[in-house]
N, C-alpha and C positions, 0 to 999 in steps of 0.2 A: 513652363508651357509661354508665361507671363512676357520671359527675352521674347519669343517670334510673334508676340502680340503687337511689341512693342513696347509693353510696360517697362521694362529693365533691357540694359544695355550689358550683355556678356562681355567682359573682357579674361582672357585666358593668358597668363603672364609666361614667357616662356622658362621653360624646363627641358634638364636633360634627357629625358623623354616624354611619349607623350602623354605616358601614365603618369608622372605624377605632377601634372602641368596642376599649376593653381586653377581656381576660375573663381573670378568674380563679380559681382553685378551694381551699376549702380542705377539709379534713375533716370529716365527720358524726357524730358519735355511732359509726357502725353502719362509719364507717370508723376508726376510734381501735383498733378492737378488733381490727384486722388488725396493725396496730406494735406493736412488742417493746414492754413494761410496764419499767419501771425491775427488775422480778425476773425477764425476761427471758420473759417470756412475754404470749402472743397469740394469737387465734382463726387465722393464715393455716395454721399446719401442719393444723390439722382442715379446711379449705379445699382445702389440697393434697392431704389422705388422701384428700378424697371426689371427687375428678380423678386420680387414680392412674390406669394404664394398665388396672393388673385390676380396676376398679371401671367406668372408661369401655366396656371391655369387655362386661361386666354390665351397664349402664342399657338398653339397646336389647332387655331380652330379660323385661323387668319383664311385657310384656304376656304371654305363655307363661304367665309366675308366675298370671297371673289367672284365664289359661282353664284352668291344668291345675296346682293347689293342690303336688303332688308335684314340679314342677320348680325345679332351684334357680340361679338366673339363673348366680351367685357362682361353682358349680362345675362349669357347664354350657360355663360363655364360656372357664376357666382349670385345669380337670382337679382343682379340690385346691378342700375347704371355706377360707373364710375363716382362720380359727385357722391349718390348718396353710400354707397360702400364705404366711401370715405369718412361722411356723415358720420356714421356707427361704430367707425374702429378708431378711437383717440390715438391708439400708436399707427398707424398706417397714415390719420390726417397729420401727424406731428414728423413724420419722419417728410411728405411731403412737404412743407411745412420748408422741413430743414433744406429741400432738396432743389424748392423753388429759390432758395437764399442763394444757398452754393452755384446756383448758374444766372441769377441774375444780378448780381454784383460785378464778375466780370464785363455781361453785355452792356448794364448801366452804363461803367467805367468808359467805353469804348463810345457806348451815349453824349457823355456829360463834354469826351475830348472834341466830336466830331458833327456834332448837331448842336446848331444857337437857335433852337425853334420855343426855348421857352422866351423868350423876352417877351416881356412888357404884361406875362402871366403874373397876377397876385394870388389868386388864388386859384390852387389845382387842385381834380379830381382823380384819383387811381379807382381807377373800376377794375375788381378784381385782385386789389394791391395785398392779398394774405397778410404776412408780418408788419408790411408798414417799409418793406426793404427800398424799394425806388423812390417813393416820395422823402424818403430818408436823406438818400444821395443827393435827389436833386432839389432839397432845398438847401442843403448843405455848401449845392455849387451856385448857383442863381439864387442867392438871401435874397432877392427881390419878393419873391414869391414867400408871400407872407403867413399864406396858412392853407394847409395840405388835407384834403381830404379823402380817408381808408374809405374806398366803400366795398363791403366781402360780403358773404354770406354770412349771417348773426354768429353761429358756430367755430366761424374762424375768423371773424374778429374779436369774438373773447377775449382769443386766447395774443391777442397781438400784445406787446407789449406798449407802454410810451415814450414815445416820442415827441419831444417838443416841438408847437406849432402843428401838431399836426393831431385831426381828431378823428378817432374810429366810428367807421356808422354802416352799423348790420342793415344790409337788403337786400331785394332782385331787383336787377339789375332788367328785366323783362317787363317788369312796373313803373318802375322810375330809375332815375340818376338824379345825382344832388346836382345844386348848381354850379357851374365855374366859370372863371374863364378859360381854363382848357380840361380836356381829360382825356387822358392816359393811360393808356392800356396796354397789358401785354401776354401772347397766347391766351385770346379771350374768341376773336371773331374764328378762328383757327377749329374752333371745338364744336361750332355748329353751321344748322345747315344754312342752306343761302335767305329762306324764309327769318332765320331765328336770328342771323346777322342783322335783317336788316327792322327787324324789331326791336333789339340794340344799337344802333344806330339810328334809328330816329327818335328814340328816347335820351340820344344821345346830344342829337340836334336842336332838342324840347329845350334841355339844360343846359345852349349855351349861350351868350350874345350875339349880337350881330356883328361878324368877323373872327368869332372864335371857332377855337378848331379843336379833332380830335386827333391824337395822335398815337396811332395803333402801333405796335409794335409783333410787325408776326410775319415767321417765315414765306418766302414770297419762293413759288416754283419760275425758272425760265421758261420761255412762250414755245423753246426748242431744247432737247435732254443732250447731254454730254457727258461724259467722262471726268471732269473735277470735281475735285474732293467736295465743293458745296452742293455740286446738284448730287449726290451720292447721301450726302447728309439730311441734302430734303426731303429728297426720294424713303428715302429710310424713315426718316420721321414721318410721313407719309401715310408710311406701313404701318408705324405706332397709334396713328388716329385713328386709323381703319381700324384694329385692336382694340384700341379701348374703346374711342365711340362711334366710331361708324360713321352707322346714318347721321350722325348730330355732328360730324364733323371733315374736314379736310381741306390740304392744302389749298393753294389759290394762287394764279399765275397777279402778276401786278392788272393786265390787264379788268382781268373778274373783281378786285375790290374796287376799282378805281368804279368801274357799273353798279356796284352796292351802295358808292357813295352817292352818284348821280341821281339814283334810283329813291335813296332817302331825302335827297334836298339838298343833298351837301357839293354847291357846285365849282366848287376848287380840289384837286388833288395832287398833291407830289408826294413822290419817293424816292427814300434816300436809303442807300446800300452801304452801312456804314458799316456790321460786322460780316460775319462771313457766312451765319447764318438765316440771320434777322433781318429785315428790313423796318426804315421807319415812315411808315405811310399817313402823311397828312392830310385828313378831310378838314377843309375849312366853309365855312359858316355865311 
């Protein structure tokens, strides 16, 4: 079955008769992503996270969210929001952090190779930085970034490992965000409504100096749908957001992101398409 889904490749050795044919299997490029690499990372925790009991209970309710936009499948199935549920379940929270590390590192490698927007930044704040993997990689590549602030919920940063040059700070991005020359975030705006995104962006604007910028890495929907692998992945991701966050999240187009920035005071906006799934969005003050 895994071979039919492209995880393994089947090799049939020639034999005198079909009954005696020997079948062997090797990993495909997709399968290799599920194997732990030299850095201890893989996509396997991300796959496991998507198949936890809490999520499996929510998937059958997706049709209700389609019929009634006020329905939140995860809340209806589990009695609490995804963020609250993870906060109350240490094992789920641990798996989520491993999953985020597994997908963050390959994406960050693409960012560091193809994006030069960190020049001139001395103090960088990562909003929703989890274990601090993104900051560690950015500061390793851009040594002029002398200070990193890993900002996340208190229960998240409490388990974050020590990283040279990085301070783990617990707090609430809806109340305030630590000041920095630039602010970095990944997969944050996608999980909130337009009004909540505006509140986050307004707090980012307050935390930045004149000329400072918010660097947001988010899935960006194409203006028009097509049958490319990228568009399919983005639309499938949109359904995932619908299932887990529903009213508190959605994928957006580039134009929708730009409008969010303009409405919160950011006069300049650029989008860089570097990764097959994420785009780098610059909101400059």
